[in-house]
Chimera marker file (.cmm) of the C-alpha trace (Angstrom):
<marker_set name="trace">
<marker id="1" x="-17.355" y="-9.962" z="8.303" r="1" g="1" b="0" radius="0.5"/>
<marker id="2" x="-15.419" y="-13.177" z="7.962" r="1" g="1" b="0" radius="0.5"/>
<marker id="3" x="-11.971" y="-12.464" z="9.439" r="1" g="1" b="0" radius="0.5"/>
<marker id="4" x="-10.241" y="-15.473" z="7.908" r="1" g="1" b="0" radius="0.5"/>
<marker id="5" x="-11.170" y="-14.622" z="4.320" r="1" g="1" b="0" radius="0.5"/>
<marker id="6" x="-8.625" y="-12.935" z="2.033" r="1" g="1" b="0" radius="0.5"/>
<marker id="7" x="-10.205" y="-9.517" z="1.524" r="1" g="1" b="0" radius="0.5"/>
<marker id="8" x="-8.471" y="-9.060" z="-1.837" r="1" g="1" b="0" radius="0.5"/>
<marker id="9" x="-10.624" y="-11.726" z="-3.432" r="1" g="1" b="0" radius="0.5"/>
<marker id="10" x="-13.999" y="-11.987" z="-1.740" r="1" g="1" b="0" radius="0.5"/>
<marker id="11" x="-14.081" y="-10.094" z="1.532" r="1" g="1" b="0" radius="0.5"/>
<marker id="12" x="-16.671" y="-7.952" z="3.228" r="1" g="1" b="0" radius="0.5"/>
<marker id="13" x="-19.660" y="-10.198" z="2.844" r="1" g="1" b="0" radius="0.5"/>
<marker id="14" x="-22.970" y="-8.943" z="4.168" r="1" g="1" b="0" radius="0.5"/>
<marker id="15" x="-26.094" y="-10.863" z="3.323" r="1" g="1" b="0" radius="0.5"/>
<marker id="16" x="-25.548" y="-11.960" z="-0.262" r="1" g="1" b="0" radius="0.5"/>
<marker id="17" x="-23.207" y="-9.104" z="-1.305" r="1" g="1" b="0" radius="0.5"/>
<marker id="18" x="-19.498" y="-9.704" z="-1.953" r="1" g="1" b="0" radius="0.5"/>
<marker id="19" x="-16.819" y="-7.198" z="-2.940" r="1" g="1" b="0" radius="0.5"/>
<marker id="20" x="-13.869" y="-8.223" z="-5.093" r="1" g="1" b="0" radius="0.5"/>
<marker id="21" x="-11.141" y="-6.566" z="-7.086" r="1" g="1" b="0" radius="0.5"/>
<marker id="22" x="-11.505" y="-6.490" z="-10.863" r="1" g="1" b="0" radius="0.5"/>
<marker id="23" x="-8.376" y="-7.564" z="-12.695" r="1" g="1" b="0" radius="0.5"/>
<marker id="24" x="-7.476" y="-6.011" z="-16.021" r="1" g="1" b="0" radius="0.5"/>
<marker id="25" x="-9.162" y="-4.059" z="-18.762" r="1" g="1" b="0" radius="0.5"/>
<marker id="26" x="-11.719" y="-6.714" z="-19.778" r="1" g="1" b="0" radius="0.5"/>
<marker id="27" x="-13.113" y="-7.027" z="-16.230" r="1" g="1" b="0" radius="0.5"/>
<marker id="28" x="-13.193" y="-3.270" z="-15.764" r="1" g="1" b="0" radius="0.5"/>
<marker id="29" x="-15.117" y="-2.629" z="-18.993" r="1" g="1" b="0" radius="0.5"/>
<marker id="30" x="-18.052" y="-4.451" z="-17.366" r="1" g="1" b="0" radius="0.5"/>
<marker id="31" x="-18.478" y="-1.464" z="-15.023" r="1" g="1" b="0" radius="0.5"/>
<marker id="32" x="-19.759" y="0.855" z="-17.760" r="1" g="1" b="0" radius="0.5"/>
<marker id="33" x="-23.462" y="0.304" z="-16.962" r="1" g="1" b="0" radius="0.5"/>
<marker id="34" x="-22.950" y="1.575" z="-13.409" r="1" g="1" b="0" radius="0.5"/>
<marker id="35" x="-20.414" y="4.282" z="-14.254" r="1" g="1" b="0" radius="0.5"/>
<marker id="36" x="-22.919" y="5.609" z="-16.782" r="1" g="1" b="0" radius="0.5"/>
<marker id="37" x="-25.494" y="6.061" z="-13.984" r="1" g="1" b="0" radius="0.5"/>
<marker id="38" x="-23.122" y="8.543" z="-12.318" r="1" g="1" b="0" radius="0.5"/>
<marker id="39" x="-21.797" y="10.011" z="-15.571" r="1" g="1" b="0" radius="0.5"/>
<marker id="40" x="-24.656" y="9.933" z="-18.120" r="1" g="1" b="0" radius="0.5"/>
<marker id="41" x="-22.730" y="12.246" z="-20.443" r="1" g="1" b="0" radius="0.5"/>
<marker id="42" x="-19.939" y="9.652" z="-20.785" r="1" g="1" b="0" radius="0.5"/>
<marker id="43" x="-20.435" y="7.614" z="-23.962" r="1" g="1" b="0" radius="0.5"/>
<marker id="44" x="-19.213" y="4.038" z="-24.126" r="1" g="1" b="0" radius="0.5"/>
<marker id="45" x="-16.339" y="4.607" z="-26.560" r="1" g="1" b="0" radius="0.5"/>
<marker id="46" x="-14.945" y="7.483" z="-24.481" r="1" g="1" b="0" radius="0.5"/>
<marker id="47" x="-15.235" y="5.323" z="-21.365" r="1" g="1" b="0" radius="0.5"/>
<marker id="48" x="-13.244" y="2.488" z="-22.997" r="1" g="1" b="0" radius="0.5"/>
<marker id="49" x="-10.597" y="4.878" z="-24.298" r="1" g="1" b="0" radius="0.5"/>
<marker id="50" x="-10.157" y="6.653" z="-20.954" r="1" g="1" b="0" radius="0.5"/>
<marker id="51" x="-10.089" y="3.375" z="-19.022" r="1" g="1" b="0" radius="0.5"/>
<marker id="52" x="-7.375" y="2.053" z="-21.328" r="1" g="1" b="0" radius="0.5"/>
<marker id="53" x="-5.350" y="5.230" z="-20.824" r="1" g="1" b="0" radius="0.5"/>
<marker id="54" x="-5.822" y="5.151" z="-17.026" r="1" g="1" b="0" radius="0.5"/>
<marker id="55" x="-4.583" y="1.571" z="-16.827" r="1" g="1" b="0" radius="0.5"/>
<marker id="56" x="-1.553" y="2.316" z="-18.995" r="1" g="1" b="0" radius="0.5"/>
<marker id="57" x="-0.646" y="5.315" z="-16.809" r="1" g="1" b="0" radius="0.5"/>
<marker id="58" x="-0.623" y="3.054" z="-13.751" r="1" g="1" b="0" radius="0.5"/>
<marker id="59" x="-1.928" y="3.448" z="-10.230" r="1" g="1" b="0" radius="0.5"/>
<marker id="60" x="-5.603" y="2.833" z="-11.091" r="1" g="1" b="0" radius="0.5"/>
<marker id="61" x="-7.492" y="-0.144" z="-9.681" r="1" g="1" b="0" radius="0.5"/>
<marker id="62" x="-11.148" y="-1.081" z="-9.402" r="1" g="1" b="0" radius="0.5"/>
<marker id="63" x="-13.474" y="-3.152" z="-7.228" r="1" g="1" b="0" radius="0.5"/>
<marker id="64" x="-17.061" y="-4.274" z="-7.716" r="1" g="1" b="0" radius="0.5"/>
<marker id="65" x="-19.840" y="-5.402" z="-5.400" r="1" g="1" b="0" radius="0.5"/>
<marker id="66" x="-21.962" y="-8.367" z="-6.472" r="1" g="1" b="0" radius="0.5"/>
<marker id="67" x="-25.363" y="-9.482" z="-5.256" r="1" g="1" b="0" radius="0.5"/>
<marker id="68" x="-26.432" y="-12.916" z="-6.455" r="1" g="1" b="0" radius="0.5"/>
<marker id="69" x="-23.786" y="-12.750" z="-9.186" r="1" g="1" b="0" radius="0.5"/>
<marker id="70" x="-24.938" y="-9.356" z="-10.508" r="1" g="1" b="0" radius="0.5"/>
<marker id="71" x="-22.667" y="-6.296" z="-10.316" r="1" g="1" b="0" radius="0.5"/>
<marker id="72" x="-24.506" y="-3.771" z="-8.127" r="1" g="1" b="0" radius="0.5"/>
<marker id="73" x="-21.645" y="-1.443" z="-7.182" r="1" g="1" b="0" radius="0.5"/>
<marker id="74" x="-18.314" y="-0.270" z="-8.481" r="1" g="1" b="0" radius="0.5"/>
<marker id="75" x="-15.507" y="1.879" z="-7.124" r="1" g="1" b="0" radius="0.5"/>
<marker id="76" x="-12.280" y="2.820" z="-8.796" r="1" g="1" b="0" radius="0.5"/>
<marker id="77" x="-9.324" y="3.999" z="-6.758" r="1" g="1" b="0" radius="0.5"/>
<marker id="78" x="-5.872" y="5.438" z="-7.202" r="1" g="1" b="0" radius="0.5"/>
<marker id="79" x="-2.781" y="4.813" z="-5.120" r="1" g="1" b="0" radius="0.5"/>
<marker id="80" x="-0.059" y="7.443" z="-5.148" r="1" g="1" b="0" radius="0.5"/>
<marker id="81" x="2.199" y="9.799" z="-3.256" r="1" g="1" b="0" radius="0.5"/>
<marker id="82" x="1.980" y="13.581" z="-2.903" r="1" g="1" b="0" radius="0.5"/>
<marker id="83" x="4.331" y="16.029" z="-1.220" r="1" g="1" b="0" radius="0.5"/>
<marker id="84" x="1.633" y="17.464" z="1.048" r="1" g="1" b="0" radius="0.5"/>
<marker id="85" x="0.384" y="14.159" z="2.480" r="1" g="1" b="0" radius="0.5"/>
<marker id="86" x="2.701" y="11.281" z="1.644" r="1" g="1" b="0" radius="0.5"/>
<marker id="87" x="1.163" y="8.061" z="0.372" r="1" g="1" b="0" radius="0.5"/>
<marker id="88" x="-2.571" y="8.049" z="-0.290" r="1" g="1" b="0" radius="0.5"/>
<marker id="89" x="-5.411" y="5.959" z="-1.589" r="1" g="1" b="0" radius="0.5"/>
<marker id="90" x="-8.139" y="7.860" z="-3.437" r="1" g="1" b="0" radius="0.5"/>
<marker id="91" x="-11.567" y="6.378" z="-4.212" r="1" g="1" b="0" radius="0.5"/>
<marker id="92" x="-12.928" y="7.558" z="-7.578" r="1" g="1" b="0" radius="0.5"/>
<marker id="93" x="-16.344" y="7.109" z="-9.200" r="1" g="1" b="0" radius="0.5"/>
<marker id="94" x="-18.061" y="5.193" z="-6.423" r="1" g="1" b="0" radius="0.5"/>
<marker id="95" x="-21.407" y="4.035" z="-7.822" r="1" g="1" b="0" radius="0.5"/>
<marker id="96" x="-24.132" y="1.830" z="-6.387" r="1" g="1" b="0" radius="0.5"/>
<marker id="97" x="-26.911" y="0.742" z="-8.723" r="1" g="1" b="0" radius="0.5"/>
<marker id="98" x="-29.910" y="3.056" z="-8.369" r="1" g="1" b="0" radius="0.5"/>
<marker id="99" x="-32.136" y="0.084" z="-7.486" r="1" g="1" b="0" radius="0.5"/>
<marker id="100" x="-30.141" y="-0.917" z="-4.392" r="1" g="1" b="0" radius="0.5"/>
<marker id="101" x="-28.844" y="2.374" z="-2.979" r="1" g="1" b="0" radius="0.5"/>
<marker id="102" x="-29.131" y="2.710" z="0.777" r="1" g="1" b="0" radius="0.5"/>
<marker id="103" x="-28.391" y="-0.987" z="1.434" r="1" g="1" b="0" radius="0.5"/>
<marker id="104" x="-24.853" y="-0.412" z="2.745" r="1" g="1" b="0" radius="0.5"/>
<marker id="105" x="-23.084" y="-1.440" z="-0.453" r="1" g="1" b="0" radius="0.5"/>
<marker id="106" x="-21.267" y="1.891" z="-0.833" r="1" g="1" b="0" radius="0.5"/>
<marker id="107" x="-20.009" y="1.643" z="2.748" r="1" g="1" b="0" radius="0.5"/>
<marker id="108" x="-18.808" y="-1.921" z="2.079" r="1" g="1" b="0" radius="0.5"/>
<marker id="109" x="-16.799" y="-0.800" z="-0.933" r="1" g="1" b="0" radius="0.5"/>
<marker id="110" x="-15.322" y="2.153" z="0.940" r="1" g="1" b="0" radius="0.5"/>
<marker id="111" x="-14.314" y="-0.172" z="3.800" r="1" g="1" b="0" radius="0.5"/>
<marker id="112" x="-12.636" y="-2.492" z="1.287" r="1" g="1" b="0" radius="0.5"/>
<marker id="113" x="-10.634" y="0.420" z="-0.140" r="1" g="1" b="0" radius="0.5"/>
<marker id="114" x="-9.746" y="1.600" z="3.374" r="1" g="1" b="0" radius="0.5"/>
<marker id="115" x="-8.450" y="-1.867" z="4.279" r="1" g="1" b="0" radius="0.5"/>
<marker id="116" x="-6.395" y="-1.937" z="1.080" r="1" g="1" b="0" radius="0.5"/>
<marker id="117" x="-4.947" y="1.472" z="1.977" r="1" g="1" b="0" radius="0.5"/>
<marker id="118" x="-3.962" y="0.118" z="5.389" r="1" g="1" b="0" radius="0.5"/>
<marker id="119" x="-2.413" y="-2.959" z="3.775" r="1" g="1" b="0" radius="0.5"/>
<marker id="120" x="-0.394" y="-0.727" z="1.443" r="1" g="1" b="0" radius="0.5"/>
<marker id="121" x="0.650" y="1.465" z="4.409" r="1" g="1" b="0" radius="0.5"/>
<marker id="122" x="-0.990" y="4.583" z="2.956" r="1" g="1" b="0" radius="0.5"/>
<marker id="123" x="-0.940" y="7.680" z="5.130" r="1" g="1" b="0" radius="0.5"/>
<marker id="124" x="-4.379" y="8.990" z="4.145" r="1" g="1" b="0" radius="0.5"/>
<marker id="125" x="-7.531" y="8.236" z="2.192" r="1" g="1" b="0" radius="0.5"/>
<marker id="126" x="-8.817" y="11.208" z="0.197" r="1" g="1" b="0" radius="0.5"/>
<marker id="127" x="-11.530" y="11.833" z="-2.364" r="1" g="1" b="0" radius="0.5"/>
<marker id="128" x="-13.273" y="14.480" z="-4.411" r="1" g="1" b="0" radius="0.5"/>
<marker id="129" x="-17.030" y="15.010" z="-4.367" r="1" g="1" b="0" radius="0.5"/>
<marker id="130" x="-19.292" y="17.397" z="-6.269" r="1" g="1" b="0" radius="0.5"/>
<marker id="131" x="-20.375" y="20.285" z="-4.018" r="1" g="1" b="0" radius="0.5"/>
<marker id="132" x="-24.060" y="20.107" z="-4.966" r="1" g="1" b="0" radius="0.5"/>
<marker id="133" x="-24.371" y="16.393" z="-4.114" r="1" g="1" b="0" radius="0.5"/>
<marker id="134" x="-25.515" y="16.856" z="-0.536" r="1" g="1" b="0" radius="0.5"/>
<marker id="135" x="-26.582" y="13.226" z="-0.026" r="1" g="1" b="0" radius="0.5"/>
<marker id="136" x="-23.178" y="11.993" z="-1.211" r="1" g="1" b="0" radius="0.5"/>
<marker id="137" x="-21.333" y="14.475" z="0.994" r="1" g="1" b="0" radius="0.5"/>
<marker id="138" x="-23.431" y="13.366" z="3.994" r="1" g="1" b="0" radius="0.5"/>
<marker id="139" x="-22.571" y="9.740" z="3.222" r="1" g="1" b="0" radius="0.5"/>
<marker id="140" x="-18.844" y="10.503" z="3.266" r="1" g="1" b="0" radius="0.5"/>
<marker id="141" x="-19.078" y="12.567" z="6.444" r="1" g="1" b="0" radius="0.5"/>
<marker id="142" x="-20.958" y="9.640" z="8.014" r="1" g="1" b="0" radius="0.5"/>
<marker id="143" x="-18.044" y="7.276" z="7.352" r="1" g="1" b="0" radius="0.5"/>
<marker id="144" x="-15.423" y="9.616" z="8.781" r="1" g="1" b="0" radius="0.5"/>
<marker id="145" x="-14.442" y="12.059" z="6.038" r="1" g="1" b="0" radius="0.5"/>
<marker id="146" x="-14.047" y="15.771" z="6.702" r="1" g="1" b="0" radius="0.5"/>
<marker id="147" x="-14.252" y="18.596" z="4.203" r="1" g="1" b="0" radius="0.5"/>
<marker id="148" x="-10.853" y="20.255" z="4.211" r="1" g="1" b="0" radius="0.5"/>
<marker id="149" x="-10.769" y="22.322" z="1.056" r="1" g="1" b="0" radius="0.5"/>
<marker id="150" x="-12.097" y="23.153" z="-2.352" r="1" g="1" b="0" radius="0.5"/>
<marker id="151" x="-11.203" y="21.540" z="-5.651" r="1" g="1" b="0" radius="0.5"/>
<marker id="152" x="-10.461" y="24.222" z="-8.232" r="1" g="1" b="0" radius="0.5"/>
<marker id="153" x="-10.745" y="23.403" z="-11.905" r="1" g="1" b="0" radius="0.5"/>
<marker id="154" x="-10.021" y="25.136" z="-15.221" r="1" g="1" b="0" radius="0.5"/>
<marker id="155" x="-10.922" y="23.579" z="-18.554" r="1" g="1" b="0" radius="0.5"/>
<marker id="156" x="-8.193" y="23.622" z="-21.160" r="1" g="1" b="0" radius="0.5"/>
<marker id="157" x="-10.406" y="22.991" z="-24.196" r="1" g="1" b="0" radius="0.5"/>
<marker id="158" x="-14.016" y="23.434" z="-25.286" r="1" g="1" b="0" radius="0.5"/>
<marker id="159" x="-14.838" y="19.717" z="-25.027" r="1" g="1" b="0" radius="0.5"/>
<marker id="160" x="-13.658" y="19.581" z="-21.399" r="1" g="1" b="0" radius="0.5"/>
<marker id="161" x="-15.540" y="22.786" z="-20.599" r="1" g="1" b="0" radius="0.5"/>
<marker id="162" x="-18.749" y="21.358" z="-22.105" r="1" g="1" b="0" radius="0.5"/>
<marker id="163" x="-18.365" y="18.191" z="-20.002" r="1" g="1" b="0" radius="0.5"/>
<marker id="164" x="-17.821" y="20.216" z="-16.832" r="1" g="1" b="0" radius="0.5"/>
<marker id="165" x="-20.824" y="22.455" z="-17.528" r="1" g="1" b="0" radius="0.5"/>
<marker id="166" x="-23.036" y="19.443" z="-18.374" r="1" g="1" b="0" radius="0.5"/>
<marker id="167" x="-22.105" y="17.763" z="-15.083" r="1" g="1" b="0" radius="0.5"/>
<marker id="168" x="-21.923" y="20.712" z="-12.703" r="1" g="1" b="0" radius="0.5"/>
<marker id="169" x="-23.061" y="23.918" z="-14.361" r="1" g="1" b="0" radius="0.5"/>
<marker id="170" x="-20.803" y="26.872" z="-15.047" r="1" g="1" b="0" radius="0.5"/>
<marker id="171" x="-17.523" y="27.109" z="-13.157" r="1" g="1" b="0" radius="0.5"/>
<marker id="172" x="-17.808" y="29.841" z="-10.545" r="1" g="1" b="0" radius="0.5"/>
<link id1="1" id2="2" r="1" g="1" b="0" radius="0.2"/>
<link id1="2" id2="3" r="1" g="1" b="0" radius="0.2"/>
<link id1="3" id2="4" r="1" g="1" b="0" radius="0.2"/>
<link id1="4" id2="5" r="1" g="1" b="0" radius="0.2"/>
<link id1="5" id2="6" r="1" g="1" b="0" radius="0.2"/>
<link id1="6" id2="7" r="1" g="1" b="0" radius="0.2"/>
<link id1="7" id2="8" r="1" g="1" b="0" radius="0.2"/>
<link id1="8" id2="9" r="1" g="1" b="0" radius="0.2"/>
<link id1="9" id2="10" r="1" g="1" b="0" radius="0.2"/>
<link id1="10" id2="11" r="1" g="1" b="0" radius="0.2"/>
<link id1="11" id2="12" r="1" g="1" b="0" radius="0.2"/>
<link id1="12" id2="13" r="1" g="1" b="0" radius="0.2"/>
<link id1="13" id2="14" r="1" g="1" b="0" radius="0.2"/>
<link id1="14" id2="15" r="1" g="1" b="0" radius="0.2"/>
<link id1="15" id2="16" r="1" g="1" b="0" radius="0.2"/>
<link id1="16" id2="17" r="1" g="1" b="0" radius="0.2"/>
<link id1="17" id2="18" r="1" g="1" b="0" radius="0.2"/>
<link id1="18" id2="19" r="1" g="1" b="0" radius="0.2"/>
<link id1="19" id2="20" r="1" g="1" b="0" radius="0.2"/>
<link id1="20" id2="21" r="1" g="1" b="0" radius="0.2"/>
<link id1="21" id2="22" r="1" g="1" b="0" radius="0.2"/>
<link id1="22" id2="23" r="1" g="1" b="0" radius="0.2"/>
<link id1="23" id2="24" r="1" g="1" b="0" radius="0.2"/>
<link id1="24" id2="25" r="1" g="1" b="0" radius="0.2"/>
<link id1="25" id2="26" r="1" g="1" b="0" radius="0.2"/>
<link id1="26" id2="27" r="1" g="1" b="0" radius="0.2"/>
<link id1="27" id2="28" r="1" g="1" b="0" radius="0.2"/>
<link id1="28" id2="29" r="1" g="1" b="0" radius="0.2"/>
<link id1="29" id2="30" r="1" g="1" b="0" radius="0.2"/>
<link id1="30" id2="31" r="1" g="1" b="0" radius="0.2"/>
<link id1="31" id2="32" r="1" g="1" b="0" radius="0.2"/>
<link id1="32" id2="33" r="1" g="1" b="0" radius="0.2"/>
<link id1="33" id2="34" r="1" g="1" b="0" radius="0.2"/>
<link id1="34" id2="35" r="1" g="1" b="0" radius="0.2"/>
<link id1="35" id2="36" r="1" g="1" b="0" radius="0.2"/>
<link id1="36" id2="37" r="1" g="1" b="0" radius="0.2"/>
<link id1="37" id2="38" r="1" g="1" b="0" radius="0.2"/>
<link id1="38" id2="39" r="1" g="1" b="0" radius="0.2"/>
<link id1="39" id2="40" r="1" g="1" b="0" radius="0.2"/>
<link id1="40" id2="41" r="1" g="1" b="0" radius="0.2"/>
<link id1="41" id2="42" r="1" g="1" b="0" radius="0.2"/>
<link id1="42" id2="43" r="1" g="1" b="0" radius="0.2"/>
<link id1="43" id2="44" r="1" g="1" b="0" radius="0.2"/>
<link id1="44" id2="45" r="1" g="1" b="0" radius="0.2"/>
<link id1="45" id2="46" r="1" g="1" b="0" radius="0.2"/>
<link id1="46" id2="47" r="1" g="1" b="0" radius="0.2"/>
<link id1="47" id2="48" r="1" g="1" b="0" radius="0.2"/>
<link id1="48" id2="49" r="1" g="1" b="0" radius="0.2"/>
<link id1="49" id2="50" r="1" g="1" b="0" radius="0.2"/>
<link id1="50" id2="51" r="1" g="1" b="0" radius="0.2"/>
<link id1="51" id2="52" r="1" g="1" b="0" radius="0.2"/>
<link id1="52" id2="53" r="1" g="1" b="0" radius="0.2"/>
<link id1="53" id2="54" r="1" g="1" b="0" radius="0.2"/>
<link id1="54" id2="55" r="1" g="1" b="0" radius="0.2"/>
<link id1="55" id2="56" r="1" g="1" b="0" radius="0.2"/>
<link id1="56" id2="57" r="1" g="1" b="0" radius="0.2"/>
<link id1="57" id2="58" r="1" g="1" b="0" radius="0.2"/>
<link id1="58" id2="59" r="1" g="1" b="0" radius="0.2"/>
<link id1="59" id2="60" r="1" g="1" b="0" radius="0.2"/>
<link id1="60" id2="61" r="1" g="1" b="0" radius="0.2"/>
<link id1="61" id2="62" r="1" g="1" b="0" radius="0.2"/>
<link id1="62" id2="63" r="1" g="1" b="0" radius="0.2"/>
<link id1="63" id2="64" r="1" g="1" b="0" radius="0.2"/>
<link id1="64" id2="65" r="1" g="1" b="0" radius="0.2"/>
<link id1="65" id2="66" r="1" g="1" b="0" radius="0.2"/>
<link id1="66" id2="67" r="1" g="1" b="0" radius="0.2"/>
<link id1="67" id2="68" r="1" g="1" b="0" radius="0.2"/>
<link id1="68" id2="69" r="1" g="1" b="0" radius="0.2"/>
<link id1="69" id2="70" r="1" g="1" b="0" radius="0.2"/>
<link id1="70" id2="71" r="1" g="1" b="0" radius="0.2"/>
<link id1="71" id2="72" r="1" g="1" b="0" radius="0.2"/>
<link id1="72" id2="73" r="1" g="1" b="0" radius="0.2"/>
<link id1="73" id2="74" r="1" g="1" b="0" radius="0.2"/>
<link id1="74" id2="75" r="1" g="1" b="0" radius="0.2"/>
<link id1="75" id2="76" r="1" g="1" b="0" radius="0.2"/>
<link id1="76" id2="77" r="1" g="1" b="0" radius="0.2"/>
<link id1="77" id2="78" r="1" g="1" b="0" radius="0.2"/>
<link id1="78" id2="79" r="1" g="1" b="0" radius="0.2"/>
<link id1="79" id2="80" r="1" g="1" b="0" radius="0.2"/>
<link id1="80" id2="81" r="1" g="1" b="0" radius="0.2"/>
<link id1="81" id2="82" r="1" g="1" b="0" radius="0.2"/>
<link id1="82" id2="83" r="1" g="1" b="0" radius="0.2"/>
<link id1="83" id2="84" r="1" g="1" b="0" radius="0.2"/>
<link id1="84" id2="85" r="1" g="1" b="0" radius="0.2"/>
<link id1="85" id2="86" r="1" g="1" b="0" radius="0.2"/>
<link id1="86" id2="87" r="1" g="1" b="0" radius="0.2"/>
<link id1="87" id2="88" r="1" g="1" b="0" radius="0.2"/>
<link id1="88" id2="89" r="1" g="1" b="0" radius="0.2"/>
<link id1="89" id2="90" r="1" g="1" b="0" radius="0.2"/>
<link id1="90" id2="91" r="1" g="1" b="0" radius="0.2"/>
<link id1="91" id2="92" r="1" g="1" b="0" radius="0.2"/>
<link id1="92" id2="93" r="1" g="1" b="0" radius="0.2"/>
<link id1="93" id2="94" r="1" g="1" b="0" radius="0.2"/>
<link id1="94" id2="95" r="1" g="1" b="0" radius="0.2"/>
<link id1="95" id2="96" r="1" g="1" b="0" radius="0.2"/>
<link id1="96" id2="97" r="1" g="1" b="0" radius="0.2"/>
<link id1="97" id2="98" r="1" g="1" b="0" radius="0.2"/>
<link id1="98" id2="99" r="1" g="1" b="0" radius="0.2"/>
<link id1="99" id2="100" r="1" g="1" b="0" radius="0.2"/>
<link id1="100" id2="101" r="1" g="1" b="0" radius="0.2"/>
<link id1="101" id2="102" r="1" g="1" b="0" radius="0.2"/>
<link id1="102" id2="103" r="1" g="1" b="0" radius="0.2"/>
<link id1="103" id2="104" r="1" g="1" b="0" radius="0.2"/>
<link id1="104" id2="105" r="1" g="1" b="0" radius="0.2"/>
<link id1="105" id2="106" r="1" g="1" b="0" radius="0.2"/>
<link id1="106" id2="107" r="1" g="1" b="0" radius="0.2"/>
<link id1="107" id2="108" r="1" g="1" b="0" radius="0.2"/>
<link id1="108" id2="109" r="1" g="1" b="0" radius="0.2"/>
<link id1="109" id2="110" r="1" g="1" b="0" radius="0.2"/>
<link id1="110" id2="111" r="1" g="1" b="0" radius="0.2"/>
<link id1="111" id2="112" r="1" g="1" b="0" radius="0.2"/>
<link id1="112" id2="113" r="1" g="1" b="0" radius="0.2"/>
<link id1="113" id2="114" r="1" g="1" b="0" radius="0.2"/>
<link id1="114" id2="115" r="1" g="1" b="0" radius="0.2"/>
<link id1="115" id2="116" r="1" g="1" b="0" radius="0.2"/>
<link id1="116" id2="117" r="1" g="1" b="0" radius="0.2"/>
<link id1="117" id2="118" r="1" g="1" b="0" radius="0.2"/>
<link id1="118" id2="119" r="1" g="1" b="0" radius="0.2"/>
<link id1="119" id2="120" r="1" g="1" b="0" radius="0.2"/>
<link id1="120" id2="121" r="1" g="1" b="0" radius="0.2"/>
<link id1="121" id2="122" r="1" g="1" b="0" radius="0.2"/>
<link id1="122" id2="123" r="1" g="1" b="0" radius="0.2"/>
<link id1="123" id2="124" r="1" g="1" b="0" radius="0.2"/>
<link id1="124" id2="125" r="1" g="1" b="0" radius="0.2"/>
<link id1="125" id2="126" r="1" g="1" b="0" radius="0.2"/>
<link id1="126" id2="127" r="1" g="1" b="0" radius="0.2"/>
<link id1="127" id2="128" r="1" g="1" b="0" radius="0.2"/>
<link id1="128" id2="129" r="1" g="1" b="0" radius="0.2"/>
<link id1="129" id2="130" r="1" g="1" b="0" radius="0.2"/>
<link id1="130" id2="131" r="1" g="1" b="0" radius="0.2"/>
<link id1="131" id2="132" r="1" g="1" b="0" radius="0.2"/>
<link id1="132" id2="133" r="1" g="1" b="0" radius="0.2"/>
<link id1="133" id2="134" r="1" g="1" b="0" radius="0.2"/>
<link id1="134" id2="135" r="1" g="1" b="0" radius="0.2"/>
<link id1="135" id2="136" r="1" g="1" b="0" radius="0.2"/>
<link id1="136" id2="137" r="1" g="1" b="0" radius="0.2"/>
<link id1="137" id2="138" r="1" g="1" b="0" radius="0.2"/>
<link id1="138" id2="139" r="1" g="1" b="0" radius="0.2"/>
<link id1="139" id2="140" r="1" g="1" b="0" radius="0.2"/>
<link id1="140" id2="141" r="1" g="1" b="0" radius="0.2"/>
<link id1="141" id2="142" r="1" g="1" b="0" radius="0.2"/>
<link id1="142" id2="143" r="1" g="1" b="0" radius="0.2"/>
<link id1="143" id2="144" r="1" g="1" b="0" radius="0.2"/>
<link id1="144" id2="145" r="1" g="1" b="0" radius="0.2"/>
<link id1="145" id2="146" r="1" g="1" b="0" radius="0.2"/>
<link id1="146" id2="147" r="1" g="1" b="0" radius="0.2"/>
<link id1="147" id2="148" r="1" g="1" b="0" radius="0.2"/>
<link id1="148" id2="149" r="1" g="1" b="0" radius="0.2"/>
<link id1="149" id2="150" r="1" g="1" b="0" radius="0.2"/>
<link id1="150" id2="151" r="1" g="1" b="0" radius="0.2"/>
<link id1="151" id2="152" r="1" g="1" b="0" radius="0.2"/>
<link id1="152" id2="153" r="1" g="1" b="0" radius="0.2"/>
<link id1="153" id2="154" r="1" g="1" b="0" radius="0.2"/>
<link id1="154" id2="155" r="1" g="1" b="0" radius="0.2"/>
<link id1="155" id2="156" r="1" g="1" b="0" radius="0.2"/>
<link id1="156" id2="157" r="1" g="1" b="0" radius="0.2"/>
<link id1="157" id2="158" r="1" g="1" b="0" radius="0.2"/>
<link id1="158" id2="159" r="1" g="1" b="0" radius="0.2"/>
<link id1="159" id2="160" r="1" g="1" b="0" radius="0.2"/>
<link id1="160" id2="161" r="1" g="1" b="0" radius="0.2"/>
<link id1="161" id2="162" r="1" g="1" b="0" radius="0.2"/>
<link id1="162" id2="163" r="1" g="1" b="0" radius="0.2"/>
<link id1="163" id2="164" r="1" g="1" b="0" radius="0.2"/>
<link id1="164" id2="165" r="1" g="1" b="0" radius="0.2"/>
<link id1="165" id2="166" r="1" g="1" b="0" radius="0.2"/>
<link id1="166" id2="167" r="1" g="1" b="0" radius="0.2"/>
<link id1="167" id2="168" r="1" g="1" b="0" radius="0.2"/>
<link id1="168" id2="169" r="1" g="1" b="0" radius="0.2"/>
<link id1="169" id2="170" r="1" g="1" b="0" radius="0.2"/>
<link id1="170" id2="171" r="1" g="1" b="0" radius="0.2"/>
<link id1="171" id2="172" r="1" g="1" b="0" radius="0.2"/>
</marker_set>
């Protein structure tokens, strides 16, 4: 890692991979190809609409990893405050292109987000992960995360319920 480089623009270089923050809606729409790998049920129009809404709500940011100028990883994250923990940074939809998984790109992006959380003086870094994704859960445990609880969910309409069932099976 190059200690003199501003990590907000091009930090965490390893080999030919660089991580940088995406700025604004137009940059973030370029992540759809990778987000779709993790969320194949998410059509492009819904992605654009939700992204627009997320940005308008505030608190959402996004980074991407590039290898030889090609986007090979993406990670969104939220910054906020909660009564139970204080200030937090929360990675969301961390995706590495299927063709380059296992090359350390996910760890690079998580380290970038961690450094940003430290810069923002966040108290914790937290995330949600699907229970059946054992490889993903092992990855997070390997970079220092512990499993502290269970995320409970209840769909409030048929469309949301269908999306949940398509992704995870029936709610138990």
